[in-house]
C-alpha positions as CSV (number, residue, x, y, z in Angstrom):
1,M,0.0,0.0,0.0
2,A,1.4,3.3,-1.0
3,R,1.5,6.2,1.5
4,H,0.7,9.6,0.2
5,P,0.8,12.9,2.1
6,A,-2.6,14.1,3.1
7,A,-4.7,17.1,2.0
8,P,-5.0,20.3,4.0
9,S,-8.2,21.6,5.4
10,Q,-9.9,24.4,3.5
11,A,-8.4,27.0,5.8
12,L,-4.9,26.0,4.5
13,F,-5.8,26.9,0.9
14,P,-5.7,30.5,-0.2
15,E,-9.0,32.3,0.0
16,S,-9.6,32.2,-3.7
17,D,-9.0,28.4,-3.8
18,T,-11.2,27.5,-0.9
19,L,-14.3,26.5,-2.8
20,K,-12.5,25.1,-5.9
21,P,-12.9,21.4,-6.5
22,L,-9.8,19.2,-6.7
23,A,-10.1,18.9,-10.5
24,E,-10.0,22.7,-10.9
25,R,-7.1,23.1,-8.4
26,M,-5.1,20.4,-10.2
27,R,-5.7,21.9,-13.7
28,P,-2.3,21.6,-15.6
29,R,-0.2,24.7,-15.7
30,T,2.1,23.5,-18.4
31,L,1.9,21.4,-21.6
32,D,3.9,18.6,-19.8
33,E,1.2,18.3,-17.2
34,I,-1.6,17.6,-19.7
35,A,-2.3,13.9,-19.3
36,G,-2.6,11.4,-22.1
37,Q,-2.2,13.7,-25.1
38,T,1.3,12.6,-26.2
39,R,0.3,12.1,-29.8
40,L,-0.9,15.7,-30.1
41,L,1.3,17.5,-27.6
42,G,4.3,15.4,-27.0
43,P,7.8,16.9,-27.3
44,G,8.7,17.7,-30.9
45,T,5.1,17.5,-32.3
46,A,4.1,20.2,-34.7
47,L,1.4,21.7,-32.5
48,R,3.6,21.8,-29.5
49,R,6.4,23.5,-31.4
50,S,3.9,26.0,-32.7
51,I,2.4,26.7,-29.3
52,E,5.8,27.1,-27.6
53,A,6.9,29.6,-30.3
54,G,3.8,31.6,-29.6
55,H,2.4,30.9,-33.1
56,V,-1.2,30.1,-32.0
57,H,-3.8,29.6,-34.7
58,S,-7.6,29.3,-34.6
59,M,-8.6,25.7,-34.0
60,V,-11.3,23.3,-33.0
61,L,-10.5,20.8,-30.3
62,W,-12.5,17.6,-30.7
63,G,-12.4,15.0,-28.0
64,P,-14.4,13.3,-25.2
65,P,-15.2,14.9,-21.8
66,G,-12.3,15.5,-19.4
67,C,-9.5,15.0,-22.0
68,G,-8.1,18.6,-21.5
69,K,-9.7,20.8,-24.1
70,T,-10.4,23.7,-21.8
71,T,-6.9,23.4,-20.2
72,L,-5.2,23.5,-23.6
73,A,-7.2,26.6,-24.5
74,L,-6.0,28.3,-21.3
75,L,-2.4,27.4,-22.1
76,L,-2.8,28.6,-25.7
77,A,-3.6,32.0,-24.3
78,K,-0.7,31.9,-21.9
79,Y,1.9,31.0,-24.6
80,A,0.4,33.5,-27.0
81,K,0.4,36.2,-24.3
82,A,-3.3,36.8,-25.1
83,E,-6.3,37.6,-23.0
84,F,-8.5,34.6,-22.4
85,R,-12.3,34.8,-22.6
86,A,-14.5,31.7,-22.3
87,I,-18.1,31.3,-23.5
88,S,-20.3,28.3,-22.9
89,A,-22.5,27.6,-25.9
90,V,-25.0,25.9,-23.5
91,L,-25.4,29.0,-21.3
92,S,-24.8,31.9,-23.7
93,G,-26.5,33.4,-26.6
94,I,-25.7,35.8,-29.5
95,A,-25.7,38.8,-27.1
96,E,-22.8,37.4,-25.0
97,V,-21.0,36.5,-28.2
98,R,-21.3,40.0,-29.6
99,A,-20.1,41.5,-26.2
100,A,-17.0,39.2,-26.2
101,L,-16.2,40.1,-29.8
102,A,-16.5,43.8,-29.1
103,E,-14.1,43.5,-26.2
104,A,-11.7,41.6,-28.4
105,E,-11.9,44.2,-31.1
106,A,-11.1,46.9,-28.5
107,R,-8.0,45.0,-27.4
108,F,-7.0,44.4,-31.0
109,A,-7.1,48.1,-31.6
110,R,-4.6,48.5,-28.7
111,G,-2.3,45.8,-30.2
112,E,-3.4,43.1,-27.8
113,R,-4.4,39.5,-28.7
114,S,-7.4,37.6,-27.5
115,V,-8.2,33.9,-27.3
116,L,-12.0,33.3,-27.4
117,F,-12.8,29.9,-26.1
118,I,-16.2,28.4,-27.0
119,D,-17.1,25.4,-25.0
120,E,-19.6,23.0,-26.5
121,A,-19.2,24.9,-29.8
122,H,-21.6,22.4,-31.6
123,R,-24.5,23.8,-29.5
124,F,-24.3,27.1,-31.4
125,N,-26.5,27.3,-34.6
126,K,-25.3,28.3,-38.0
127,A,-26.0,32.0,-37.5
128,Q,-24.2,32.1,-34.2
129,Q,-21.2,30.3,-35.7
130,D,-21.1,32.7,-38.6
131,A,-20.7,35.6,-36.2
132,F,-17.1,34.6,-35.5
133,L,-16.0,34.4,-39.2
134,P,-15.0,38.0,-39.9
135,H,-13.2,38.4,-36.6
136,I,-11.2,35.2,-37.2
137,E,-10.3,36.4,-40.8
138,R,-9.1,39.8,-39.5
139,G,-7.1,38.2,-36.7
140,I,-9.1,40.0,-34.0
141,I,-9.6,36.7,-32.2
142,I,-7.8,33.4,-31.9
143,F,-10.9,31.2,-32.0
144,V,-10.7,27.9,-30.0
145,G,-13.8,25.8,-30.1
146,A,-14.3,22.7,-28.0
147,T,-16.7,19.9,-29.0
148,T,-17.4,16.3,-28.1
149,E,-19.2,15.8,-31.4
150,N,-17.8,15.2,-34.9
151,P,-17.1,18.7,-36.3
152,S,-17.9,17.5,-39.8
153,F,-21.5,17.2,-38.8
154,E,-22.0,19.8,-36.1
155,L,-19.9,22.8,-37.3
156,N,-20.5,24.7,-40.5
157,S,-18.0,24.4,-43.3
158,A,-17.2,28.2,-43.3
159,L,-16.0,28.0,-39.7
160,L,-14.1,24.8,-40.3
161,S,-12.3,26.3,-43.3
162,R,-10.9,29.0,-41.0
163,C,-9.8,26.6,-38.2
164,R,-7.6,23.5,-37.9
165,V,-9.3,20.6,-36.2
166,H,-7.2,18.8,-33.6
167,V,-8.4,15.5,-32.2
168,M,-7.8,14.8,-28.5
169,D,-7.9,11.3,-27.2
170,A,-9.7,9.8,-24.2
171,V,-7.0,9.7,-21.5
172,P,-5.6,6.2,-20.9
173,V,-5.8,4.6,-17.5
174,E,-2.0,4.8,-16.9
175,A,-2.0,8.6,-17.5
176,I,-5.0,9.0,-15.2
177,V,-3.2,7.0,-12.4
178,E,-0.2,9.3,-12.7
179,T,-2.5,12.4,-12.4
180,L,-4.1,10.9,-9.3
181,Q,-0.7,10.1,-7.7
182,R,0.4,13.7,-8.4
183,A,-2.8,15.0,-6.7
184,L,-2.1,12.9,-3.7
185,R,1.5,14.2,-3.4
186,D,0.8,17.9,-4.1
187,D,0.8,19.9,-0.9
188,E,-0.2,23.2,-2.6
189,R,-3.0,22.3,-4.9
190,G,-3.8,18.6,-4.2
191,L,-4.4,16.4,-1.2
192,G,-0.8,16.3,-0.1
193,K,-1.2,17.2,3.5
194,L,-3.9,14.6,4.3
195,Q,-1.4,11.8,4.4
196,L,-3.9,9.5,2.7
197,H,-3.2,5.8,2.4
198,V,-4.5,4.2,-0.9
199,A,-3.2,1.1,-2.7
200,D,-2.0,1.6,-6.2
201,A,-4.6,-1.1,-7.3
202,L,-7.4,1.1,-6.0
203,L,-6.1,4.1,-7.9
204,Q,-6.2,1.8,-10.9
205,L,-9.9,1.2,-10.2
206,I,-10.6,4.9,-10.0
207,A,-8.9,5.5,-13.2
208,Q,-10.8,2.7,-14.9
209,A,-14.1,4.0,-13.5
210,A,-13.3,7.5,-14.9
211,D,-13.5,6.1,-18.4
212,G,-10.9,8.4,-20.0
213,D,-12.1,11.5,-18.1
214,V,-9.3,13.0,-15.9
215,R,-11.8,15.5,-14.3
216,R,-14.1,12.7,-13.3
217,A,-11.1,10.7,-11.8
218,L,-10.1,13.6,-9.7
219,T,-13.7,14.2,-8.5
220,L,-14.0,10.5,-7.5
221,L,-10.7,10.7,-5.6
222,E,-11.9,13.8,-3.8
223,I,-15.1,12.2,-2.8
224,A,-13.2,9.1,-1.6
225,A,-10.9,11.4,0.5
226,D,-13.9,13.1,2.0
227,I,-15.4,9.9,3.3
228,A,-12.2,8.0,4.1
229,R,-11.8,6.9,7.7
230,D,-8.5,7.7,9.5
231,G,-6.9,8.8,6.2
232,V,-7.4,5.4,4.5
233,I,-9.1,4.9,1.2
234,D,-9.9,1.2,1.1
235,E,-12.1,-1.1,-1.0
236,A,-15.1,-0.4,1.1
237,T,-14.7,3.4,0.6
238,L,-14.3,2.9,-3.1
239,A,-17.4,0.7,-3.3
240,Q,-19.5,3.6,-2.1
241,V,-17.8,6.1,-4.5
242,L,-18.0,3.9,-7.5
243,A,-21.5,2.4,-6.9
244,D,-23.2,4.2,-9.7
245,R,-20.5,4.7,-12.3
246,T,-21.5,4.9,-15.9
247,R,-19.6,4.6,-19.1
248,R,-19.4,7.3,-21.8
249,F,-22.3,7.1,-24.2
250,D,-24.0,10.0,-26.0
251,K,-27.5,8.8,-27.0
252,G,-27.6,11.0,-30.0
253,G,-24.0,11.8,-30.9
254,E,-20.7,10.4,-32.1
255,Q,-20.4,7.7,-29.4
256,F,-23.9,6.4,-30.3
257,Y,-23.3,6.1,-34.0
258,D,-19.8,4.6,-33.6
259,Q,-21.1,1.9,-31.4
260,I,-24.1,0.9,-33.5
261,S,-21.8,0.8,-36.5
262,A,-19.4,-1.5,-34.5
263,L,-22.3,-3.8,-33.6
264,H,-23.6,-3.9,-37.2
265,K,-20.1,-4.6,-38.7
266,S,-19.4,-7.3,-36.0
267,V,-22.6,-9.1,-37.0
268,R,-21.6,-8.8,-40.7
269,S,-18.2,-10.2,-39.9
270,S,-19.7,-13.2,-38.1
271,D,-17.9,-12.2,-34.9
272,A,-20.3,-13.4,-32.2
273,D,-18.2,-12.2,-29.3
274,A,-17.8,-8.7,-30.6
275,A,-21.5,-8.5,-31.5
276,L,-22.4,-9.5,-27.9
277,Y,-19.9,-7.0,-26.5
278,W,-21.2,-4.1,-28.5
279,C,-24.8,-5.1,-27.7
280,A,-24.1,-5.2,-24.0
281,R,-22.0,-2.0,-24.2
282,M,-24.9,0.0,-25.8
283,L,-27.4,-1.4,-23.2
284,D,-25.0,-0.5,-20.4
285,G,-24.7,3.1,-21.8
286,G,-28.4,3.6,-21.8
287,V,-29.4,3.1,-25.4
288,D,-33.2,2.8,-26.0
289,P,-33.6,-1.0,-26.3
290,S,-36.4,-0.6,-28.8
291,Y,-33.9,1.2,-31.1
292,L,-31.4,-1.6,-30.7
293,A,-34.1,-4.2,-31.4
294,R,-35.1,-2.3,-34.6
295,R,-31.5,-2.2,-35.8
296,L,-31.1,-6.0,-35.2
297,V,-34.2,-6.5,-37.4
298,R,-32.5,-4.5,-40.1
299,M,-29.3,-6.6,-39.8
300,A,-31.4,-9.7,-40.2
301,I,-32.8,-8.3,-43.4
302,E,-29.7,-6.6,-44.9
303,D,-26.9,-8.9,-44.0
304,V,-28.4,-12.3,-43.3
305,G,-31.3,-12.2,-45.8
306,L,-32.5,-15.4,-47.4
307,A,-29.3,-17.2,-46.5
308,D,-31.2,-17.8,-43.2
309,P,-34.8,-16.5,-43.3
310,R,-35.2,-17.6,-39.6
311,A,-33.0,-14.7,-38.6
312,L,-35.7,-12.2,-39.4
313,T,-38.3,-14.2,-37.4
314,L,-36.0,-14.5,-34.5
315,A,-35.2,-10.7,-34.6
316,I,-38.8,-9.8,-34.5
317,E,-39.5,-12.3,-31.7
318,A,-36.6,-10.9,-29.7
319,W,-38.1,-7.4,-30.1
320,D,-41.5,-8.7,-29.0
321,T,-39.9,-10.5,-26.1
322,F,-38.3,-7.3,-24.9
323,D,-41.6,-5.4,-25.1
324,R,-43.2,-8.1,-23.0
325,L,-40.5,-8.5,-20.4
326,G,-38.8,-5.1,-20.3
327,S,-35.3,-4.6,-18.7
328,P,-33.3,-6.3,-17.6
329,E,-34.8,-9.7,-18.5
330,G,-35.8,-8.7,-22.0
331,E,-32.2,-7.6,-22.8
332,L,-31.2,-11.2,-22.9
333,A,-33.4,-11.8,-25.9
334,L,-31.6,-9.0,-27.7
335,A,-28.3,-10.5,-26.8
336,E,-29.4,-13.9,-28.1
337,C,-30.5,-12.3,-31.3
338,A,-27.2,-10.5,-31.8
339,I,-25.3,-13.8,-31.3
340,Y,-27.5,-15.7,-33.7
341,L,-27.3,-13.0,-36.4
342,A,-23.5,-13.1,-36.2
343,I,-23.3,-16.9,-36.5
344,A,-26.0,-17.2,-39.3
345,A,-25.0,-17.6,-42.9
346,K,-24.8,-14.1,-44.6
347,S,-26.2,-12.7,-47.8
348,N,-26.9,-9.2,-48.9
349,A,-28.3,-10.4,-52.2
350,V,-31.9,-9.2,-51.5
351,Y,-30.5,-5.8,-50.3
352,A,-28.4,-5.4,-53.4
353,A,-31.2,-6.6,-55.7
354,F,-33.7,-4.2,-54.2
355,G,-31.3,-1.3,-54.7
356,E,-30.7,-2.4,-58.3
357,A,-34.4,-2.5,-59.0
358,K,-34.9,1.0,-57.6
359,G,-32.1,2.1,-59.8
360,A,-33.8,0.6,-62.9
361,I,-37.0,2.6,-62.0
362,V,-35.0,5.8,-61.9
363,E,-33.3,5.0,-65.2
364,T,-36.4,3.9,-67.2
365,G,-39.2,5.9,-65.7
366,T,-42.8,4.9,-65.7
367,L,-42.9,1.8,-67.9
368,E,-46.3,0.4,-68.9
369,V,-47.6,-2.8,-67.2
370,P,-47.7,-5.5,-69.9
371,V,-51.3,-5.7,-71.3
372,H,-51.8,-9.4,-70.5
373,L,-51.0,-8.7,-66.8
374,R,-53.6,-6.0,-66.4
375,N,-57.0,-6.6,-64.7
376,A,-60.1,-6.2,-66.8
377,P,-63.1,-5.6,-64.5
378,T,-65.1,-3.7,-67.2
379,K,-66.2,-4.4,-70.8
380,L,-64.2,-1.4,-72.1
381,M,-61.0,-2.8,-70.5
382,K,-61.7,-6.2,-71.9
383,G,-62.3,-4.7,-75.3
384,L,-58.9,-3.0,-75.1
385,G,-57.3,-6.3,-74.6
386,Y,-56.6,-6.1,-70.9
387,G,-55.7,-9.5,-69.6
388,R,-55.8,-11.2,-73.0
389,G,-53.2,-14.0,-73.3
390,Y,-52.6,-14.2,-69.6
391,Q,-51.7,-17.8,-68.5
392,Y,-52.9,-18.9,-65.0
393,D,-49.8,-20.6,-63.8
394,H,-51.6,-23.1,-61.6
395,D,-53.3,-24.6,-64.7
396,V,-50.0,-25.0,-66.6
397,E,-48.1,-28.2,-66.4
398,G,-45.4,-27.9,-63.8
399,G,-47.1,-24.8,-62.3
400,V,-45.0,-22.2,-64.1
401,A,-45.8,-20.5,-67.4
402,F,-42.2,-20.0,-68.5
403,D,-43.0,-18.2,-71.7
404,Q,-45.1,-15.5,-69.9
405,Q,-43.3,-12.1,-69.6
406,C,-43.9,-10.2,-66.4
407,L,-41.4,-7.3,-66.7
408,P,-42.1,-4.3,-69.0
409,D,-40.8,-4.8,-72.5
410,A,-37.8,-2.4,-71.9
411,L,-36.6,-4.7,-69.0
412,A,-37.5,-8.1,-70.5
413,G,-34.9,-10.6,-69.4
414,R,-33.3,-8.3,-66.8
415,E,-32.0,-10.1,-63.6
416,F,-31.8,-8.2,-60.4
417,Y,-31.5,-10.9,-57.8
418,R,-28.3,-12.8,-57.6
419,P,-28.4,-15.3,-54.7
420,V,-25.3,-16.4,-53.0
421,E,-24.4,-20.0,-52.4
422,R,-24.4,-19.8,-48.6
423,G,-27.1,-21.3,-46.3
424,L,-30.6,-21.7,-47.5
425,E,-30.0,-19.2,-50.3
426,G,-27.9,-21.8,-52.0
427,K,-31.0,-23.9,-52.4
428,I,-33.0,-20.9,-53.5
429,G,-30.4,-20.1,-56.1
430,E,-30.5,-23.6,-57.6
431,K,-34.3,-23.3,-58.0
432,L,-34.1,-19.8,-59.4
433,K,-31.4,-20.9,-61.9
434,S,-33.6,-23.7,-63.2
435,I,-36.6,-21.3,-63.6
436,R,-34.5,-18.7,-65.3
437,T,-33.0,-21.3,-67.7
438,A,-36.4,-22.5,-68.6
439,R,-37.7,-18.9,-69.2
440,T,-34.8,-18.1,-71.4
441,A,-35.4,-21.2,-73.5
442,A,-39.1,-20.4,-73.7
443,R,-38.4,-16.8,-74.9
444,K,-36.0,-18.1,-77.6
445,Q,-38.5,-20.6,-78.8
446,G,-41.2,-18.0,-78.9
447,K,-39.1,-15.8,-81.1
448,Q,-38.5,-18.5,-83.7
């Protein structure tokens, strides 16, 4: 068990720091203190060299919560010797934006630089985002936008064209552990004077529970320190702190679509273990189970298809089972479905054929229904020849009128559906091949 110096009482902190949470007090003061961003900010990287030289450009920082976006923006202002102003897109409107831009313009007139940091930048609409453009172009502000969402989808192209997008990573467990250890040692900003006792394995648990979020890890550590007995953070203490931990999952954003994509592609790749993992991961993150059930039905249609028609039945039954049982019991039916879909024989032949048929409609327009296939409920329609020459297949020897054309003349002989040789579709393909061969022979004979 490692022994760490303990944290001071609030009275030992300067007045201005008394009410600040540990995560704020431990905010990095240098680039070296930013945890887990070696790829972007490690020694010798292009961005680091640019920042250290004071050549700071307008940028968008894209990354998960707690990875250091706000901290990096603060350090950008420090290295650029610029005034820092932060606006939250959640709490502010266009009036606050205009006021901040006016202040920046006044400083620019005095020869001073300004870093305008927009937190949750994707929350601003297009008109609000456009307000920054002329000020970025003229150099009045160094724009730094932070977002947890994909900028390609959430920020307009005009703003993106004036900024560089830098991707920040979720902080790895090892880097979070180092940050926690630094907080336990730090007498000035951290918990150094409490002389806390905490095993390294428990710090690892906190780091894992933080799920890539340094701020969350420090908050968990601070809570544990508050309820620790006799300066010891043990397993019982952590059990209380971590009782209701949740993983990162944005029900409508990048995390959501990445994970559903991973599930779909795991099923398509016949990886049952991965399919089960992503199914469980999404349920754990709070996905609407009905949405997940609907996507499983789509996978049964799109990727399994007629190679195993039972997959569609099972997917619908799993959805129905969940509706009857609810959570958590009904979730097992969805997991069972995900595994079955992954193991089942795969075919996208119907999916591809349907797309090709729709393409043919776009290409050829409104083709007439062959006259012999039309209904003739009135004398006039019968007189026009509707239904004349139609062969009722059940009355034909073998049950199929091979010489009867059912496609419009412009598409006669066109084949859209190309079955694969996997699963039941292999048998379907054999039957279809014999029918098509007979139709081709009948057409040739009819032309002679």
